[in-house]
N, C-alpha and C positions, 0 to 999 in steps of 0.2 A: 525901523531894524534891527536897533540894538535889542531895542523889545524884545519882538517878535522872536531876534535868536537865546534869551537870555527862556521865552518862552518853551522852544524848543530843548534848553540844555535839561528844562525845568521837568519838561513830559519825559528828554531821554532817566533822567536818573529817577523817575518815582518809577518808570517803566519794570528801569531792570533791578529797585528796591523787588520791588513787588512780583517778579520771577524769580528772586534768590530766595521772596521768603516762603512761596510756592514749593519751589524746590529741596529747601531742606526744610519743610515739613512734608514734605508727600512720595522724593523724589531717592532713589538708592543715596546712600551719603558719596558724598564726592572726595577728589583725597585731599586727607587734612595732615597735616608736618606735627607729629610727635614724641614730644621732645625726651632721646632716652632721659633712663634713671642712670645716678651715680656709677649702679653697676652694666647696667650696658656700653657705659660709654668705658670700659672696661679693655685695653688693646689685649690679642690673646698675649699667651707668652713667650711665643716664638713662632715664625713667620715658616711655613713647610718646603722644604724644596720638593715639588711637585712632577717629575720628569718624564711628562706628557711629550716634551719630546725629542725622545731619543729611541732610537729600530723599534720596531714593535714588531711580531708576526700576529697582525689582525687573522681572526675569520670573523664568515656572515652562517647566517640562519635564518630564516623566514619564520616566523612566527605573525599566524594571523595574517593584521591589516600591518605586520609591522618586517621590514629585512630590518636584522637585530648584528652591529657590528661591532667583536667582543678581543679582549685582551685576555690571552693563559695568563699571561704574564703579570703579577697582579689581579684578575679574578674583576674585570671588570669591564660594564656596556662601555665602548667608544661615543659608538652615535650610534642614531635611530632614523629609521628613509622610512617615512610613510605614504605607501602606494596606493588607498588613497588621493590622493595629491600630489603622489609625484616628486616630494618635497624633503631632503633632509633636514631634521632636526634644528636646529642652532648650538640648543644646548649639547653640549659633551661629559665623556668622564664623570661613567651614571656609577654612585658601591663602585669608586675606588676610597681601597681605604692605602693609609703611606705606611703604615704596618709590617702591608701584605705587599711592597712594590717592588720585592724579592726573589718573589711565590710564585715559582710551578705549576696551575694547579692541573686535572686535571676536567675536561672537562665534555657532557653528558648533554647532550641537545634530547627534549622531548618536546609531547604538538603543545605544551604555553608555558614552555619553563630552560631556562638552562641554568645548566645544577654547576657549578667549581667545587673542588673537591681536589683534597692535599694539605701536608701538617695539620695533624689532627683537625681541621676544618671545613667548610663548608659554607658556601655561601649557593643561595638560591637567587633568581626574580625570574620573577612566575609574571604574564603579562595573559590582563585579562577584561578584552575590548579597550579598554585606553585608562586601562589601569594599572598600574606599574608594582609591584610590591617586590621590596629588598626583604629577603634573611635572616641577617651576620651567626653562623652557631661556628661558636662563643662569639659574642656580642665584639669587636675590636676593641685593643685598646688604644686609637690612634686616633679622631675624626673620620670624617666616613663623609664624602666628598659628592651633594644630593646633586648638584651641573657644576661646569664652569660652562657658559663664553667668550666666544672671543668679540674684541669689539667688531662692528659691523668700521669695517674703513669706508665705504660707498655712504655718502653724509647726503650724498642724492639723492640715493633711494629711500625718500623719504613714508615708502609703504612694507619697509624692512627695519624699521625704529627698534629698538630692544626697547623692551622696562623690567626693570625688578620690584617686584612689591613684596609687602608682606602686610599682614591685619592682624591689629595687635589691641583689646580692647573697646572691640565694635568700632576701629577705624579698620581704614588703606591707612597703609604710605607706600605712594612709589618712589625709583628712587630708578633716578637717571644711573648704567653702568661705567659713561668717561667720567661720574664724578663721588663713583664708591669710593668710600672711606673705612677702614677694617676698625671694628667692632662686633658684641656680642650681643645681643635682643635676644633673651631669655623672658620662654609666656607667652607662645606666638601661636595663633592661633593656625595659622598659612602661609607658605612661602611658596616663591616663583619668583618663573618668567616669563616674558610672553614680547613677542611679535605681535602686528595689528594682525594677523591671522589666526597664530598654535600657542600656546602656553606649556610649563609645567610645570606644580606643583603639589605641590607636602598637599596631601588629601587634609583633611578638618581632624582637630587634635590637639596639641597642647607638645608645643616642643619648644628645647631652646636651641637657638643655629649662629650659626660665624658670620663672615662676612671678611675676603678677604679681594686683595685684589696685587696679582702676581704680572708684570710684564705686561703686556695689552688682554690678558688672559681676566675676570673676574669668578670668583669665586661662590658657594653657599651651603656652609659645610657643618654640618655634625657632629657636634662633639659627644665621646665619650660619655657611658654606654648606652649603643642604641642594639637594639637584634633584631629588630620591623621599620621600613616606612616605605610606603605608599607613595603613591604619586600619578597625581595624572597625568597623562599625557597627550595631548594629544588637537587637535581645532578647536579656535574658541569658539561654540556654536553654543546656544546657548537650553537647551531641549539634552544636550550631554553635561554639560557643566552642575548644572542645577541641580542634576543623581548626586551630585557629590559633596551638592555646597557652595558650591566653587562661582555664582551665576554671578558674586559681584566684580565676578575678575572683565567682564565684560564692562567698555564704559563707556564713553562719548560725548564728553569730557560736560562743561561746564552743561550745555544742554540735552545731557541727556538721555530725560523722561518728553525731547519730541522725537530726540534719533528713535529712540526706539519704541514712538507709535512708524515717522516711517520704516524703520524695519522691516512690523507688521504689517505695511501695506508692499514691502517691495517680496515680503512670503506672500500676502493671497496673489495680487496681480501673477509669479510664478506659476502657485496656481488652478491659472486661467489657462498662463499662456508658452509654461514648460518651455521656459526660455529667461534664463536672466538679465539676457541681453534686451529684449522682447518688455524684460519686464519694467529694465529702467526709465527704458522709452515712457511708456506708459504712465508713470512712476512723471517722470521730469512736465505730461500733457496736463496730469490729475496736477499739480503743486501749483504749474502755472493756470490753468485755473483757479485753486483756494483765490489765489495770492494776486488773480487779476485786476482789482477792482484798487489795488494799491499803482500796480504796475500802470492803467493807466491817469490813474491821476499823476505818478511821477512822472508820462511821459509828456504828458498835456502839460503842464508844471515847466518841464523844462523844453518843449517848445516855444511857447510864449517867449519864454525867456531870450532861446537864442534868434526869437525874433527882432525880439527891443532890441540886442545885440550892436546892430548900426546905429541907433539913434544915443546909447548907452558911450558905446565906443568916443559919439560926434563930444557927448558932455563933457568927457574922459579932458578931450582935446582943448576943448574951449575954458574949461574950469578948471587945471591944470597946477597951475600954482594959488587955487583956493580951496583945499581939501575941504572948507564947513558950506560953503556952498552944490560943490559938487554931490555930498551925499542930499542936503537939503535938495537939489535940485531932478537925482536917481530918484528919492525917496516919490516924489507928483510926479514921477516917470508912470513908475511901480502902482501909483492911486490912480493914475488918470489909466491905466491896462485893468485892471482887476489884475497884474501876479503880484505872487507873494516870492519873494527871493531864493523861502527855504521849502517851499510846497515841492520844487522837484526829491532832494534831498529826503523830506520829514517820513512819507508816507514809504521806502525803500527800509528806513530803522524796525518797520516791521518786519520786514525780510529776512533779516540778519541770521532773528535767532532758526532758523530755518535753511536757509545756507549752508552757518554751521553750524548744524546736526546734522545737517546731511551730508557735505563736506570728512566728516568723523567718517558720517556711517559706512561710504564708500571705501571710505582709505580703508574699514576696519570687514567688510561683511566678509569672512573667508570664505562664506558658499561660490563667490563670484570667482576664488583660484578651480582653472584650469575649469572651466565655464565661454561657452565658442559661440561667438558671433559676425557674422560673418565673416568675415578674413582674417578677424577677430583671433584665437587658438585660447589666449589667458588675459580673461580681463579685469584680473586682478593687479597683469602687470602694461604698460604699455604696448599698443597693437602692436609697434615691428612685421612693419606688413612688407615691407623687401628690408634686407641683409648688404652697410655700404660698407664700405673697404676702408672705415674705418675709427677713430680708438672709439670706447667711449668716456663718455653716455652719448651718444651722434652714430653708438656703427652702429643704428634701425633707421627707415626713417619712417618717422608717426605720423599718420593722415591722419589719425580725427588730430591733434595739433594743430594743424594748414590745414584743415577743413572748418576750429574754430577762428581762425587768421580769417579765411576764404572771406566768412560770414560777416568779422566785422568790415571790414576790409568795405563791401558790399554794404551793411549799411550808411558807412562815414559817402556812401557815394550817393544812391538814392536814396537816404531814409534821409539825412536830417535835409535842414532849410540851408537854399543856394545863399542866406541872409547869414551862413557863421561864419564867424573872424578870422584869417590863414591862423591863428593862434592857436584856437580850439579847433580844429581842426590837425595840424601836427600836434597839438596836446592829443588824440583820438586814432590819429595816429600812430602814437607815439606808448598808447596802451592797451592797442590791439600786438603790437610785435611784443611788446613785455609780455601779458599774456598765455600766447603762441610758448615763451622762454616760460610763465612757467609752468604752462603743460603738458612740453613733450619729456616730462618723464617721470606726469604724474600715469596713476591707474585709469588702462582702456575703459573701465564701469563710468571710473566720473569723468571721465574727459569726456565721453561719448554721454552723460544726462551735458553737462553744461552746453553743447553742441546741440543738444536738443531746446536745451534753453535761447540758447541766440538765433534763431530760426525762431523761432515761438514769434523770438520780441522780436526778432527783421517784421516777419510779415505784419505785425501790427505797426510797428510803423512805420510800412512802405501802401498800409489801408490809410493811414490814417494823410500820409502824405499824395497820394494816389483821391483823395476826397477833398484836402485842401486843392487842389493844380484842379479840379473841376467846378468849382465856388467861384474860385479866381478868374475860370475862360467862361462860362456858366453869363 
């Protein structure tokens, strides 16, 4: 048994190393920690007081696909609402300058821009598709806020997780907003922020930027002098980001290359079905078919182990005071019935990259935003079938996680051998409940995929059980 375990660990290690080599050679660069230089570690001379919490008179204007909320006092954009996705961008206070905080500007809203003027100064915020260009005349004498993010207090909403990033020397640096420290970074190609679905980033160029964290807000600042700043503002769509050289912002983690392939499959199925929910179901079926040889081997091995469980329990009871004899008898039992004790786990190992990559894809696929399917109004959030008179996160009844639990119980009841030990059954029921809790606040698209996988697996396990029952009674 120890020999087989060592072999399994060796195969796992070689597989992981081989994949890492492939990724490093052919796949997009993954996030790497780039130590800041001495100049970059230098603190900002003095933290500026940014009066965003003071009362402001805000106005709004619609420019193309954006609804802009802006402040005449200080002349900057407070918030941006994306009409196509019915979502307010999580970044705020765009174009704020400390030197202008007490100035009242006259505002002119044109077809594609907002112009602030007064006190010998002029600011233009020009919107063209997903590009926002800010122009300052003359250049501000203090830092310009490129954006500020309020840290997300809803830790359970994994699908709204924020990330700060910058790109320098051909490497991405990804930062967790809660752990931001004040620093200046010189000569970056671009920098920005994103959550799972939307992004605000400097267009490729050469910039000096400064990070600050004040209370529950993180700021990206452009030190003076700066007369023009161009930003990408919008969804994390590869087609949009590629036009401005920011396609690397989309990242599916360690198994990025597999994730890219799965995303392309989703696009292909959508071109046939014209519905993202149907596309996810088709993808679940295709992935299940591709991985079926591994599923089949794993299922059969696990069932054979479960069938031997009564004999294994008897041996444990008989040799409970003699571990060496117990191990010898167990090995003899495995050999007699030609069972590999790790045979049920090894095939699953090769499924992990696909499962992990698909999890990342479905969690970051902006196309699922506001996508309808059956009772689901938005595949990017939990399915929210019915509203409940309870506090968040249980203020809605989410049906998909309950269906996942139901299918799990049916698997335990109808697809497991009668000889399964009570401990195995208890552990199985615990895991079913645990998965229901985990998926309760997951996006509906991810829950839909997992439900389909479980239903297909249950159908296969039920078929094996019935076939075995027929053989035993024939």
